[in-house]
C-alpha positions as CSV (number, residue, x, y, z in Angstrom):
1,M,241.0,49.9,128.1
2,S,241.5,53.7,128.6
3,E,241.2,54.2,124.7
4,N,237.7,53.4,124.9
5,L,236.9,55.3,127.8
6,A,238.5,58.3,126.1
7,E,236.4,57.7,123.1
8,T,233.3,57.3,125.1
9,G,233.8,60.5,126.9
10,T,234.4,62.3,123.5
11,E,231.2,60.9,122.3
12,E,229.6,62.3,125.8
13,E,231.1,65.7,125.1
14,R,229.9,66.0,121.6
15,G,226.7,65.1,122.5
16,T,226.5,67.5,125.4
17,E,227.8,70.3,122.8
18,E,224.8,69.5,120.7
19,L,222.4,69.9,123.2
20,S,223.7,73.1,124.2
21,A,224.0,74.2,120.9
22,T,220.1,73.3,120.3
23,A,219.1,75.0,123.5
24,T,220.8,78.1,122.2
25,A,219.5,78.1,119.1
26,A,216.5,80.3,119.4
27,A,217.8,84.0,118.5
28,T,216.0,87.5,119.2
29,Y,214.6,89.7,116.6
30,T,213.7,93.3,116.8
31,V,210.3,94.1,116.1
32,V,210.3,97.1,113.3
33,A,206.5,98.2,114.0
34,N,203.8,98.0,116.6
35,V,201.9,94.5,115.9
36,N,199.2,92.6,117.8
37,V,200.1,89.5,119.7
38,R,197.6,86.6,118.3
39,S,196.7,83.2,119.9
40,G,197.4,81.8,116.3
41,P,198.9,82.0,112.9
42,S,196.1,84.4,111.5
43,T,194.3,87.9,112.1
44,S,191.1,85.7,113.0
45,Y,193.0,84.5,116.2
46,A,192.3,86.6,119.2
47,I,194.7,89.2,120.1
48,V,196.9,88.0,123.6
49,G,198.9,91.1,123.9
50,R,200.9,94.1,121.9
51,L,204.3,94.9,121.0
52,S,205.9,98.0,120.3
53,A,208.4,98.6,117.8
54,G,211.8,98.6,119.1
55,T,210.9,95.3,121.2
56,R,213.3,92.2,121.3
57,V,211.3,88.7,120.6
58,T,212.8,85.4,120.6
59,I,211.5,83.2,117.6
60,Y,211.1,79.5,118.7
61,C,209.7,78.5,115.7
62,Q,208.0,79.5,112.8
63,T,204.6,78.1,110.8
64,P,202.8,79.0,107.7
65,G,199.2,80.9,108.2
66,Q,197.2,83.6,106.8
67,T,199.5,85.8,104.2
68,V,200.0,89.4,105.7
69,T,201.8,92.6,104.2
70,G,203.5,94.3,106.7
71,P,206.4,96.6,107.0
72,M,208.6,93.9,106.0
73,G,207.2,93.0,103.0
74,T,204.0,90.1,102.6
75,S,204.6,86.8,104.1
76,N,202.4,83.9,104.7
77,I,205.0,83.0,107.9
78,W,203.9,83.4,111.8
79,D,206.5,83.5,114.5
80,R,205.8,81.9,117.6
81,I,207.1,84.0,120.5
82,G,205.9,82.1,123.2
83,S,203.3,79.6,124.1
84,G,199.9,80.6,122.4
85,R,201.6,83.7,121.0
86,Y,202.0,84.5,117.9
87,I,203.2,87.8,115.1
88,S,203.5,87.9,111.3
89,D,206.9,87.7,110.2
90,T,206.4,90.8,108.2
91,Y,206.5,92.7,111.5
92,V,210.0,91.1,112.2
93,R,213.7,92.1,111.4
94,T,214.9,88.8,110.5
95,G,217.3,89.3,107.9
96,S,215.4,86.8,106.0
97,D,212.4,86.1,103.6
98,G,212.1,82.9,104.5
99,Y,212.4,80.6,107.6
100,V,215.1,81.4,110.2
101,A,213.6,78.8,112.9
102,P,212.6,75.5,112.9
103,R,208.6,74.7,111.9
104,C,206.1,74.5,114.2
């Protein structure tokens, strides 16, 4: 009977570790040039803020949108950095030309 409890405890511990890993999966990245923050993944969306070069942002998820050319190249990937807050991935040093966060 104690063996079963130990196995259940181990599964619970694994579940807790997985939840913790998911909760901390969002990483911060550096904005490489001044950029407008938009309410959606295109320059046709309203400007809801502005970030200065050197600002660190958390990318919660990424979504395809308008193709933009910026300091880091050309891409259609947009980074959601908050609720209703998007910036083109071409303004963020992520170390990748692709997705680095889950899709929105």
